Backbone as CSV, one residue per row, in Angstrom:
resi,resn,N_x,N_y,N_z,CA_x,CA_y,CA_z,C_x,C_y,C_z
1,MET,0.801,-0.987,-0.030,0.243,0.111,0.145,1.124,1.199,-0.142
2,ALA,0.846,1.886,-0.954,1.376,3.173,-0.950,0.473,4.682,-0.428
3,LEU,1.199,5.421,-0.012,0.716,6.396,0.192,1.165,7.932,-0.719
4,PRO,0.537,9.172,-1.119,1.094,9.474,-1.669,2.722,10.234,-1.376
5,THR,3.734,10.552,-1.892,4.604,11.057,-1.557,4.397,12.347,-0.424
6,ARG,5.531,12.593,0.152,5.653,13.868,0.828,6.349,14.924,-0.010
7,VAL,6.048,16.197,0.206,6.746,17.353,-0.133,6.787,18.243,0.789
8,ASP,8.201,18.556,1.197,8.715,20.038,2.238,8.430,21.145,1.369
9,TRP,8.732,21.952,2.224,8.391,23.607,1.654,9.099,23.784,0.820
10,HIS,10.585,23.135,0.538,11.563,23.450,-1.050,11.063,22.598,-2.077
11,GLY,9.919,21.776,-2.197,9.655,20.989,-2.881,10.282,19.759,-3.162
12,ASN,11.187,19.278,-2.232,11.635,18.069,-2.318,10.497,16.744,-1.688
13,GLU,10.452,16.015,-2.639,9.666,14.835,-2.357,10.155,13.704,-1.615
14,ARG,9.707,12.947,-1.215,9.908,11.895,0.071,8.959,10.942,-0.327
15,PRO,8.789,9.477,-0.168,7.491,8.317,-0.185,7.446,8.646,1.656
16,ALA,6.087,7.888,1.695,6.034,7.964,2.836,6.493,6.891,3.772
17,SER,6.741,7.082,5.187,7.744,6.510,6.061,6.650,5.082,6.246
18,THR,7.276,4.072,6.689,6.639,2.956,6.840,5.634,3.231,8.504
19,ARG,6.018,4.269,9.195,5.423,4.544,10.303,3.925,5.325,9.823
20,GLU,4.217,6.006,8.781,3.239,6.822,8.301,2.214,6.047,7.415
21,VAL,2.598,4.919,6.932,1.707,3.474,6.130,0.787,3.173,7.578
22,HIS,1.682,2.642,8.488,1.287,1.835,9.216,0.233,2.821,10.013
23,ARG,0.392,4.041,10.532,-0.759,4.805,11.220,-2.065,4.857,10.099
24,ALA,-1.857,5.432,9.063,-2.803,5.565,8.022,-3.633,3.930,8.079
25,GLU,-3.110,3.090,7.954,-3.800,1.595,8.153,-4.484,1.598,8.836
26,ALA,-3.506,1.870,10.635,-5.044,1.460,11.624,-5.770,2.712,11.918
27,THR,-5.673,3.948,11.035,-6.746,4.941,11.274,-7.813,4.548,10.404
28,ALA,-7.698,4.141,9.047,-8.581,3.428,8.413,-9.451,1.928,8.876
29,ALA,-8.642,1.387,9.555,-9.491,0.111,10.042,-10.253,0.678,11.023
30,ARG,-9.832,1.701,12.154,-10.608,1.960,13.086,-11.889,2.832,12.506
31,ILE,-11.957,3.549,11.657,-12.807,4.158,10.835,-13.811,3.177,10.304
32,ARG,-13.244,2.014,9.475,-13.917,1.030,9.033,-14.992,0.169,10.322
33,ARG,-14.484,-0.065,11.542,-14.822,-0.643,12.774,-16.233,0.286,12.971
34,GLU,-15.795,1.802,12.943,-16.840,2.490,13.554,-17.810,2.822,12.571
35,VAL,-17.627,2.647,11.267,-18.996,2.811,10.310,-19.556,1.509,10.581
36,ALA,-19.131,0.438,10.816,-19.882,-0.628,10.982,-20.744,-0.487,12.182
37,GLU,-20.145,0.205,13.167,-21.031,0.232,14.308,-22.168,0.968,14.585
38,ILE,-21.883,2.156,13.573,-23.064,3.275,13.321,-24.115,2.469,11.979
39,CYS,-23.757,2.137,11.547,-24.847,1.262,10.422,-25.569,0.090,11.164
40,THR,-24.956,-0.740,12.206,-25.397,-1.597,12.823,-27.014,-0.690,13.870
41,ALA,-26.437,0.479,14.477,-27.334,0.890,14.903,-28.234,1.856,14.377
42,ALA,-27.945,2.099,13.213,-29.245,2.586,12.426,-30.091,1.474,11.854
43,ASP,-29.380,0.284,11.524,-30.470,-0.807,10.752,-31.307,-1.176,12.087
44,GLN,-30.857,-1.066,13.502,-31.738,-1.297,14.525,-32.895,-0.264,14.650
45,LEU,-32.431,0.968,14.251,-33.306,2.259,14.520,-34.163,2.387,13.551
46,VAL,-34.192,2.042,12.328,-34.375,2.682,11.196,-36.555,2.447,11.403
47,THR,-36.775,0.737,12.170,-38.285,0.531,11.926,-38.633,0.572,13.493
48,THR,-37.887,1.197,14.370,-38.562,1.466,15.586,-39.981,2.418,15.673
49,GLY,-39.787,3.634,14.547,-40.754,5.146,15.452,-39.933,6.063,14.279
50,PRO,-40.913,6.854,14.035,-40.587,8.251,13.292,-39.123,8.762,13.530
51,PHE,-39.357,9.209,15.034,-37.887,9.803,15.626,-36.616,9.105,15.104
52,GLU,-37.165,7.516,15.611,-35.845,6.594,15.642,-35.164,6.462,14.502
53,ALA,-36.736,6.847,13.132,-35.926,6.747,12.149,-35.263,7.756,11.008
54,ALA,-35.515,8.958,11.938,-34.985,10.445,11.387,-33.349,9.693,11.961
55,VAL,-33.278,9.708,13.383,-31.723,9.329,14.138,-31.449,8.035,12.898
56,ALA,-31.691,7.216,12.465,-31.172,6.309,11.603,-30.424,6.849,10.368
57,ASP,-31.354,7.916,9.928,-31.176,8.568,8.878,-29.501,9.452,8.850
58,PHE,-30.185,10.133,10.359,-28.355,10.764,10.382,-27.294,10.049,10.049
59,LEU,-27.595,8.887,11.025,-26.697,7.850,11.081,-26.174,7.517,9.976
60,THR,-27.125,6.863,8.876,-26.665,6.605,7.777,-25.817,7.621,7.117
61,ILE,-25.994,8.739,7.005,-25.613,9.531,6.315,-23.986,9.834,6.721
62,GLN,-24.074,10.040,8.171,-23.026,9.892,9.008,-22.071,8.975,8.193
63,ALA,-21.945,7.772,8.429,-21.239,6.667,8.235,-21.195,6.758,6.832
64,THR,-21.915,7.055,5.723,-21.224,7.375,4.209,-20.464,8.366,4.163
65,MET,-20.790,9.296,4.701,-19.819,10.213,4.686,-18.122,9.451,5.434
66,LEU,-18.067,9.387,6.640,-17.036,8.806,7.206,-16.266,7.479,6.371
67,GLU,-17.194,6.975,5.697,-16.386,5.840,5.359,-15.898,6.359,3.851
68,ARG,-16.236,7.533,3.211,-15.711,8.413,1.883,-14.977,8.838,2.246
69,THR,-14.509,9.170,3.671,-13.335,10.195,4.207,-12.617,9.718,4.492
70,GLY,-12.560,8.355,5.340,-11.504,7.694,6.143,-11.199,6.111,5.675
71,ALA,-12.156,5.378,4.725,-12.077,3.910,5.402,-10.821,3.503,4.594
72,THR,-10.847,3.850,3.542,-8.637,3.732,2.846,-7.838,4.356,3.757
73,ALA,-6.580,3.823,3.462,-5.346,4.083,3.995,-5.165,5.529,3.450
74,GLU,-4.930,5.660,2.138,-5.190,6.647,0.988,-5.586,8.194,1.993
75,TYR,-7.107,7.665,2.013,-8.096,8.619,2.481,-7.830,8.955,3.759
76,ALA,-7.457,7.944,5.068,-7.431,8.259,6.032,-5.739,8.958,6.316
77,ASP,-5.156,9.006,5.896,-3.946,9.690,5.849,-4.470,11.361,5.507
78,SER,-4.970,11.626,5.147,-5.519,13.037,5.261,-6.578,13.122,5.617
79,ILE,-7.468,12.671,6.419,-8.692,12.710,7.365,-8.041,14.236,8.174
80,ARG,-9.668,15.069,7.592,-9.399,16.365,9.316,-9.910,15.982,10.030
81,ARG,-9.499,16.686,11.362,-10.242,16.657,12.174,-11.202,16.783,12.617
82,GLU,-11.980,17.529,11.793,-13.736,17.671,11.902,-14.237,17.087,10.855
83,GLN,-13.650,15.678,10.462,-14.201,14.823,9.729,-14.203,13.007,10.583
84,ASP,-13.158,13.277,11.572,-12.899,12.012,11.968,-13.837,12.153,13.280
85,THR,-13.702,10.997,13.688,-14.563,10.479,14.728,-13.946,10.303,16.682
86,LEU,-12.348,10.931,16.429,-11.810,10.953,17.656,-12.146,11.990,18.599
87,GLU,-12.362,11.603,20.293,-12.578,12.749,20.971,-11.431,13.441,21.008
88,ASP,-11.887,14.924,20.930,-11.209,15.902,20.598,-11.579,16.930,22.309
89,PRO,-10.834,16.599,23.308,-10.921,17.272,24.797,-10.946,18.784,24.527
90,GLY,-12.251,19.356,25.033,-12.432,20.850,25.280,-13.360,21.163,23.729
91,MET,-13.617,20.502,23.075,-14.033,20.844,21.440,-15.384,20.144,21.361
92,PHE,-16.190,20.841,20.617,-17.508,19.785,20.728,-17.334,18.710,19.566
93,PRO,-18.024,17.981,19.932,-17.982,17.063,18.800,-18.320,16.739,17.291
94,SER,-17.559,16.340,16.803,-17.816,16.376,15.037,-19.424,15.625,14.633
95,PRO,-19.892,16.069,13.447,-21.025,15.106,13.595,-20.791,13.692,13.502
96,ALA,-19.622,12.879,12.934,-19.088,11.902,12.517,-18.963,11.220,14.193
97,ARG,-18.289,12.093,15.013,-18.088,11.869,16.472,-19.927,11.501,17.365
98,SER,-20.508,12.073,17.124,-21.819,12.491,17.583,-22.724,11.148,17.176
99,ALA,-22.814,10.801,15.725,-23.276,9.801,15.283,-22.541,8.420,16.237
100,LEU,-21.252,8.126,16.016,-20.956,7.149,16.924,-21.008,7.326,18.043
101,LEU,-21.088,8.079,19.075,-21.849,8.368,20.143,-23.124,7.741,20.321
102,ILE,-23.721,8.524,19.484,-25.684,8.044,19.361,-25.658,6.273,19.387
103,ALA,-24.587,5.879,18.336,-24.560,4.466,17.873,-24.426,3.608,19.174
104,ARG,-23.569,3.988,20.153,-22.959,3.288,21.043,-23.561,3.465,21.847
105,ALA,-24.621,4.483,22.285,-25.403,4.677,23.617,-26.605,3.457,23.064
106,HIS,-26.955,3.493,21.849,-28.225,2.551,21.420,-27.910,1.381,21.348
107,LEU,-25.922,0.998,21.048,-25.991,-0.548,21.176,-25.505,-0.983,22.572
108,GLY,-25.238,0.084,23.639,-24.582,-0.420,24.807,-23.378,-0.517,24.833
109,THR,-22.550,-0.103,23.591,-21.078,-0.034,23.858,-20.545,0.889,24.648
110,PRO,-19.400,0.471,25.396,-18.898,1.390,26.529,-18.002,2.742,25.778
111,ARG,-18.221,3.423,26.041,-17.426,4.930,25.469,-15.620,4.709,25.720
112,THR,-15.064,4.910,24.869,-13.583,4.572,25.188,-12.728,5.662,24.369
113,ARG,-11.663,5.856,25.586,-10.859,7.125,25.261,-9.730,6.586,24.488
114,ARG,-9.203,7.367,23.203,-8.091,7.738,22.747,-7.182,8.214,23.140
Protein backbone atom coordinates (compact mmCIF):
# COMPACT_ATOMS: atom_id res chain seq x y z
CA MET A 1 0.00 0.00 0.00
CA ALA A 2 1.56 3.27 -1.08
CA LEU A 3 0.59 6.66 0.19
CA PRO A 4 1.19 9.80 -1.84
CA THR A 5 4.69 11.23 -1.68
CA ARG A 6 5.42 13.94 0.87
CA VAL A 7 6.60 17.33 -0.32
CA ASP A 8 8.42 19.77 1.98
CA TRP A 9 8.47 23.58 1.77
CA HIS A 10 11.37 23.46 -0.68
CA GLY A 11 9.59 21.13 -3.11
CA ASN A 12 11.64 18.07 -2.14
CA GLU A 13 9.64 14.84 -2.45
CA ARG A 14 10.01 11.70 -0.38
CA PRO A 15 7.94 8.55 -0.10
CA ALA A 16 5.74 8.05 2.96
CA SER A 17 7.60 6.35 5.77
CA THR A 18 6.67 2.91 7.08
CA ARG A 19 5.40 4.56 10.24
CA GLU A 20 3.14 6.91 8.26
CA VAL A 21 1.77 3.97 6.24
CA HIS A 22 1.05 1.94 9.40
CA ARG A 23 -0.64 4.94 11.05
CA ALA A 24 -2.87 5.49 8.01
CA GLU A 25 -3.75 1.77 7.83
CA ALA A 26 -4.61 1.72 11.55
CA THR A 27 -6.78 4.82 11.18
CA ALA A 28 -8.60 3.30 8.21
CA ALA A 29 -9.21 0.07 10.15
CA ARG A 30 -10.59 2.04 13.12
CA ILE A 31 -12.86 4.04 10.85
CA ARG A 32 -14.18 0.88 9.14
CA ARG A 33 -15.00 -0.59 12.59
CA GLU A 34 -16.76 2.61 13.63
CA VAL A 35 -18.71 2.78 10.36
CA ALA A 36 -19.89 -0.78 11.03
CA GLU A 37 -21.01 0.24 14.56
CA ILE A 38 -22.92 3.23 13.22
CA CYS A 39 -24.57 1.17 10.47
CA THR A 40 -25.59 -1.55 12.93
CA ALA A 41 -27.30 1.01 15.18
CA ALA A 42 -28.98 2.66 12.17
CA ASP A 43 -30.32 -0.69 10.98
CA GLN A 44 -31.78 -1.39 14.42
CA LEU A 45 -33.34 2.06 14.79
CA VAL A 46 -34.90 2.43 11.35
CA THR A 47 -38.07 0.42 12.07
CA THR A 48 -38.67 1.52 15.67
CA GLY A 49 -40.60 4.76 15.09
CA PRO A 50 -40.53 8.09 13.25
CA PHE A 51 -38.05 9.77 15.61
CA GLU A 52 -35.78 6.75 15.58
CA ALA A 53 -36.05 6.58 11.78
CA ALA A 54 -34.85 10.19 11.58
CA VAL A 55 -31.95 9.33 13.88
CA ALA A 56 -31.20 6.30 11.68
CA ASP A 57 -31.11 8.58 8.62
CA PHE A 58 -28.61 10.85 10.38
CA LEU A 59 -26.48 7.86 11.36
CA THR A 60 -26.60 6.43 7.82
CA ILE A 61 -25.55 9.74 6.27
CA GLN A 62 -22.71 10.18 8.75
CA ALA A 63 -21.54 6.59 8.24
CA THR A 64 -21.49 7.11 4.48
CA MET A 65 -19.54 10.37 4.78
CA LEU A 66 -17.11 8.84 7.27
CA GLU A 67 -16.56 5.83 5.04
CA ARG A 68 -15.85 8.08 2.05
CA THR A 69 -13.36 10.23 3.97
CA GLY A 70 -11.38 7.60 5.82
CA ALA A 71 -12.10 3.94 5.09
CA THR A 72 -8.94 3.47 3.03
CA ALA A 73 -5.40 4.26 4.10
CA GLU A 74 -5.04 6.82 1.29
CA TYR A 75 -8.02 8.78 2.59
CA ALA A 76 -7.35 8.15 6.28
CA ASP A 77 -3.88 9.63 5.81
CA SER A 78 -5.40 13.04 5.09
CA ILE A 79 -8.61 12.97 7.16
CA ARG A 80 -9.25 16.29 8.91
CA ARG A 81 -10.08 16.58 12.60
CA GLU A 82 -13.58 17.84 11.86
CA GLN A 83 -14.26 14.71 9.79
CA ASP A 84 -12.86 12.19 12.26
CA THR A 85 -14.52 10.43 15.20
CA LEU A 86 -11.68 10.87 17.67
CA GLU A 87 -12.50 12.61 20.91
CA ASP A 88 -11.14 16.15 20.99
CA PRO A 89 -11.24 17.34 24.62
CA GLY A 90 -12.53 20.87 25.01
CA MET A 91 -14.15 20.88 21.58
CA PHE A 92 -17.67 20.08 20.44
CA PRO A 93 -17.89 16.64 18.84
CA SER A 94 -17.88 16.45 15.06
CA PRO A 95 -21.03 15.12 13.36
CA ALA A 96 -19.22 11.82 12.78
CA ARG A 97 -18.25 11.65 16.46
CA SER A 98 -21.84 12.46 17.45
CA ALA A 99 -23.12 9.65 15.22
CA LEU A 100 -20.64 7.23 16.80
CA LEU A 101 -21.68 8.27 20.32
CA ILE A 102 -25.37 7.87 19.45
CA ALA A 103 -24.67 4.44 17.97
CA ARG A 104 -22.68 3.35 21.01
CA ALA A 105 -25.39 4.60 23.36
CA HIS A 106 -28.01 2.65 21.43
CA LEU A 107 -25.91 -0.50 21.19
CA GLY A 108 -24.74 -0.27 24.79
CA THR A 109 -21.08 -0.15 23.75
CA PRO A 110 -18.85 1.40 26.42
CA ARG A 111 -17.27 4.73 25.60
CA THR A 112 -13.54 4.51 24.99
CA ARG A 113 -10.96 7.25 25.20
CA ARG A 114 -8.12 7.41 22.71
